[in-house]
C-alpha positions, -999 to +999 in steps of 0.1 A: +059-107+068+062-071+066+033-050+074+033-030+044+000-013+051+013+007+080+032+027+056+006+037+035-020+067+044+004+087+069+004+123+064+040+136+047+066+152+067+060+183+044+021+184+052+028+213+077+049+236+054+024+259+037+030+295+027-001+316+033-037+301+034-040+310+071-075+319+061-085+289+041-069+268+067-090+283+092-123+280+072-116+245+063-113+236+102-144+253+108-163+236+083-151+203+093-161+208+131-196+222+116-203+192+090-188+159+082-177+162+046-160+192+029-150+191-006-120+218-012-124+224-052-104+246-076-084+246-109-054+222-110-026+237-094-043+261-070-028+241-039-058+219-029-037+190-019-015+213+002-041+228+021-059+194+027-025+181+042-021+212+062-053+211+076-049+173+084-017+182+102-030+207+126-062+187+133-043+156+145-051+159+181-091+165+173-095+131+161-086+100+186-077+078+158-057+101+137-057+114+102-052+092+070-047+103+034-055+084+004-041+098-030-067+086-057-046+101-085-032+071-094-061+047-097-080+044-129-107+022-116-134+030-092-135-007-078-100+000-061-111+030-044-121+010-012-092-010-013-073+021-015-088+032+017-084-002+034-044+001+028-040+037+039-057+027+073-037-003+077-063-028+078-054-064+075-084-080+064-079-117+050-117-122+047-136-125+015-157-096+027-160-068+000-133-039+010-164-014+014-180-037+041-145-041+057-146-002+061-177+004+071-173-022+101-138-007+108-147+026+108-177+023+127-162+028+160-134+053+149-130+089+152-111+098+122-103+125+093-101+109+063-085+128+031-095+116+000-067+133-026-075+140-065-112+128-066-121+143-101-120+112-124-137+088-100-166+109-089-193+083-089-171+057-072-161+084-046-193+096-040-207+062-031-179+052-009-183+086+011-219+084+015-216+048+026-190+053+051-205+086+064-234+066+071-216+037+089-190+057+109-206+090+130-170+097+141-156+100+108-151+130+091-139+133+052-118+162+035-119+157-003-098+176-029-116+175-064-120+198-093-157+189-092-183+184-063-190+147-053-227+159-051-233+139-018-261+150+004-246+169+033-212+181+014-199+214+021-182+231-007-147+255-006-137+268-037-099+274-031-088+307-044-053+320-054-027+332-032-029+369-024-014+390-051-001+424-049-020+457-055+001+472-083-019+503-079-003+510-047+031+518-036+052+489-035+068+488+001+093+459+002+082+449+038+047+447+029+050+431-006+073+404+010+041+395+034+022+388+003+014+351-001+022+349-037+052+370-036+066+351-006+061+317-024+079+333-055+110+345-033+114+313-014+113+290-046+135+317-064+159+313-037+162+276-039+175+279-072+196+309-070+210+310-036+218+349-032+184+361-047+164+385-024+136+406-028+151+443-035+141+475-046+152+467-081+134+433-084+104+441-064+081+453-092+090+422-115+083+402-089+051+418-082+039+416-117+050+381-123+029+372-095-002+392-108+001+378-139+001+341-125-029+351-105-014+336-074-017+300-087+009+282-067+021+257-096+024+286-121+045+306-094+067+275-088+074+268-127+081+304-132+106+308-102+124+279-111+133+299-143+154+322-124+182+301-127+186+314-161+165+346-164+163+378-142+129+388-129+128+416-157+134+390-185+111+365-169+084+391-169+087+403-204+085+365-217+052+360-196+038+392-208+045+383-245+031+346-241+000+362-225-006+389-248-008+361-276-035+338-255-057+374-249-056+387-282-037+421-269-067+425-248-064+437-212-089+412-201-077+387-177-077+349-185-095+323-167-072+307-140-074+273-159-062+290-189-032+312-170-020+279-158-022+262-192-003+290-207+024+286-180+028+249-183+031+257-222+058+281-216+075+259-192+072+231-218+086+254-247+120+263-224+125+228-220+150+209-243+137+188-269+149+154-248+135+170-215+101+176-234+106+140-245+113+125-210+083+146-198+058+132-219+074+096-215+072+098-176+038+106-177+033+067-185+038+059-148+015+059-118+026+073-086+058+074-081+089+058-099+127+052-097+157+055-120+158+018-131+126+020-144+128+054-159+161+041-180+143+009-190+112+023-203+122+057-214+155+054-229+144+046-265+144+067-294+158+101-289+168+096-252+200+075-246+201+054-215+232+074-203+216+108-203+183+100-183+199+109-151+209+143-164+176+149-178+159+139-147+180+163-127+172+192-153+134+187-147+135+184-111+156+217-113+127+231-132+101+221-108+085+195-134+097+167-113+094+161-077+122+141-061+107+122-032+141+118-016+157+082-007+127+057-002+149+028+010+177+021-010+168+041-039+156+076-050+122+082-061+105+107-081+068+117-094+052+143-116+026+164-101-008+150-112-015+182-135+019+181-151+013+144-155-018+150-172-001+174-196+026+150-203+000+124-211-013+148-239+020+150-254+028+115-254-008+108-270-001+132-298+034+117-301+018+086-315+040+068-292+020+062-261+010+025-269+046+017-274+056+032-239+026+015-221+038-019-234+076-011-222+060-001-190+040-033-190+071-054-199+093-038-170+070-044-143+059-079-156+101-085-154+103-069-118+070-091-104+090-121-118+123-110-100+107-098-069+090-136-065+127-150-068+141-126-044+115-121-017+122-154+000+157-143+015+172-118+039+165-090+016+125-100+017+115-068+036+133-046+012+121-063-019+082-063-008+087-028+002+099-020-031+065-036-047+044-017-021+064+017-039+053+004-071+020-007-065+002+020-086+025+010-115+017-024-112-020-019-112-016+004-142+005-028-161-024-050-151-050-028-165-030-022-195-028-058-201-065-064-196-074-039-218-057-049-248-068-081-268-043-107-265-024-095-238-042-112-208-014-136-204+007-111-193-017-100-164-017-136-154+018-137-152+020-103-130-007-110-105+006-145-100+042-134-095+032-110-071+016-135-049+042-130-022+034-094-019-005-102-018+004-125+009+024-099+030-002-071+026-028-091+034-045-081+000-060-116-009-095-100-019-076-077-045-051-107-057-082-127-062-099-098-085-068-095-110-067-133-112-102-135-118-103-112-144-073-123-161-085-161-161-117-152-177-097-135-203-068-159-210-084-193-212-055-213-233-034-238-212+001-225-202+023-224-173+010-189-166-027-201-164-016-233-144+003-208-118-026-181-117-050-211-110-032-224-079-025-187-068-059-180-068-070-214-050-044-206-024-060-174-014-094-186-019-085-212+008-068-186+030-100-168+028-123-200+041-137-208+007-123-243+008-146-258-011-143-239-043-109-233-038-103-274-041-123-272-074-101-244-086-069-264-076-082-291-093-083-273-126-049-262-118-035-298-116-050-306-151-034-278-167-002-282-152-003-320-162-012-310-198+015-287-201+042-307-181+049-280-155+066-298-127+068-264-106+028-259-110+023-293-102+044-293-067+024-261-057-008-275-066+000-302-043+011-278-015-019-253-019-043-287-020-031-298+014-033-262+026-072-262+015-074-299+032-061-290+062-086-258+066-113-282+058-105-302+089-089-330+072-056-331+090-045-366+083-049-359+046-031-324+049+001-344+066+004-368+037-002-341+009+022-316+026+047-345+028+043-351-011+047-313-016+078-311+003+095-338-016+083-321-049+095-288-038+129-299-026+135-318-059+129-290-076+150-267-052+125-243-046+131-228-014+094-208-008+078-240-019+098-259+005+093-235+033+055-232+029+052-273+026+076-276+057+052-251+077+020-269+066+036-303+073+051-297+107+021-281+120-004-304+105+017-331+119+016-316+155-022-312+152-024-349+143-002-361+171+024-375+144+054-386+163+074-373+132+062-337+142+093-324+162+117-334+134+096-317+107+098-285+129+135-289+133+139-292+097+118-261+092+142-242+113+174-253+097+157-244+065+145-212+076+182-205+088+198-220+053+178-194+034+179-166+058+143-159+060+130-145+092+095-149+085+098-186+078+118-189+109+089-174+130+067-201+119+091-228+128+095-212+162+060-212+169+052-249+153+084-260+178+066-244+206+029-260+198+049-294+196+065-289+228+032-279+243+018-310+231+043-331+247+035-313+283+069-290+283+052-260+283+080-241+303+102-247+270+076-242+247+073-206+261+105-195+248+099-205+215+062-188+216+081-160+227+106-155+203+083-161+177+062-130+188+091-111+185+095-119+147+058-116+142+060-081+158+088-073+132+067-084+105+033-070+117+020-106+109-010-104+128-025-135+114+006-153+126+004-136+159-033-147+162-021-183+161+005-180+184-017-165+210-046-189+202-017-217+210-004-199+242-042-201+253-044-239+248-012-241+269-023-222+300-055-245+296-030-276+297-015-262+328-045-256+346-046-219+344-079-213+330-085-177+336-055-170+317-066-193+289-100-176+289-081-141+286-057-155+259-087-168+239-105-134+237-073-117+231-066-144+202-106-137+192-096-098+188-066-107+165-086-130+143-114-104+139-083-076+131-076-097+101-112-104+089-109-142+100-123-165+126-112-197+145-147-211+128-131-206+091-099-227+102-113-264+107-079-276+117-078-255+149-114-256+158-115-288+180-085-277+200-100-241+205-133-255+216-117-281+241-099-251+256-129-231+259-150-258+273-127-268+298-122-232+311-160-228+311-164-258+332-138-245+358-144-208+361-181-211+356-199-192+325-199-156+340-164-156+353-153-172+319-169-146+298-155-120+319-119-131+316-126-134+279-139-100+276-108-085+294-088-103+268-107-092+239-103-058+249-066-058+254-045-040+228-021-055+200+007-046+221-006-069+249-001-099+222+034-090+215+043-082+253+045-120+256+076-119+235+093-093+257+093-109+292+125-115+310+136-148+321+119-164+289+138-199+281+160-197+250+149-208+221+179-215+203+173-256+207+145-273+221+167-296+241+163-335+235+130-348+221+123-382+233+130-409+206+097-421+206+084-387+198+103-381+168 
């Protein structure tokens, strides 16, 4: 399926766009060269994140493995920090190892700059993670943004100051004033809302005083500049002075920066209409970004008609309260800056409606998860799964909310189970198991939701090689499904049990159970269940030498065409190639393997790629090319490892793997075998996909006639 993980953690395009900060950028780079952990501290809105991103963008070439950024503001649980970093690094690990252990192993050989943004609410968890990673990975540098120090040994702190502000005691010359950082930012933002705004002799002193009052705090300056659409600089200054005079009691003393920012946000809030204020507070219920559909559904309650939501969003974007992230796929997404989101949460809590909004948020994402499962099996599979990925922080927030409220764990069961196609696509098996385990402990009453959660949990346990406990969980799932009369759950339990039995090495038992599961799914008109049962059935039959294997593979290919699912087709092609290889028709099989690899590359499915390369190794051995077989076994080994898997975990492929390896050892000798294996193991991922790009590959449109006695 689509390699969603590769989209996370990449520096945003705007990372290089920063006004001023030359000294801070230079100093941060120097500190990162001298030490391995630098923490940028400072009040909210001071520009820590933008500074960190700019530093990262400028240091890409200094790190062989690049720069990755992880925004932790959207996390509410220390236990998810390591998973968030795994996601940002694009790691596809389907093992049951703890995420921190996966990270330590993965980073141990890398030269990388990791930016951990917004750590202040997860200090203890971040400190532990950072300490463990720096110990395990000598080539790692970490840049942190936080309002507080992590307190880790070796940490270097750099307090981010405000932007430079004008000296009001000196003559104000336009050319020099325009180069002052705070003035430059104000001028740029003002010009974005008032196209003909320019810094002139008439506006210079007012602009200079505004920037001075706001102490060079970037967020405060941007909020003030957004008001230029309705207020000229002189009136803007007058209103700011009135507001600040109240806060300092009329004295000449300056306020601390956090009070300056708070005063500016309060002022911006007061200048919003009552409906804009209400929407601002309600938008704070989102974690990360969100789209218009979600906003209309969740926030259009008392005081805000659905028809007015878009106009209110547009107004908040214009006032720099809300960020428009542009088009993300087919929809536009929005986000509140973390400081403004926290302010909105205060207003929401004070309104007495926070619980109602959080329940609406949870209900919306529960319905969306259900819809995603239904829609993620067809031609729009990739767009649906990408949409879930964009909203992952919101799904996590909904899960947390359900699990923290008495009597609502069944909602968490539904969300976590309905997202199973996403967990599968993202390789997030461990996170799926964590949510399911937590919800199942709390919700013990028989229900269709509990039956489904149990079979989904059993599926992921089996996929991670925990086959014995998986079979126990699946037995529980069958009991619950039988008691509540859930025929769909009964079908899925059969299919998942077949998969666990196959991984346990009982190929004959897997053929029988997968066939039973396929019939049940077909009777229920369940396309995804039919797909996975057919994949398992065709492959198990081929491994078992069942004469029906080719027919099952043909059914799978026809089914994939019928439902328009290219991921299912990729497995049908691979299994057809495997069956043709088993029949000694390797030249025909190659066309299917290569086309399967082309699909696997599009989806980023490394697990499927590992299976394909493994089978190609067996084919090379069948044809007596033992050097190539050894090299392909090495490449497959690298692929298995890249997703946290191994041949030894999958009992169904261990016998042919060992047979291929033994033949190659006998033919080449131990030393030559190990050399060829090591060469393959050292090849990059693209070497696997290169097999799908070779010219002259036979067409995989049809396998040609299969002998009758083989059907």
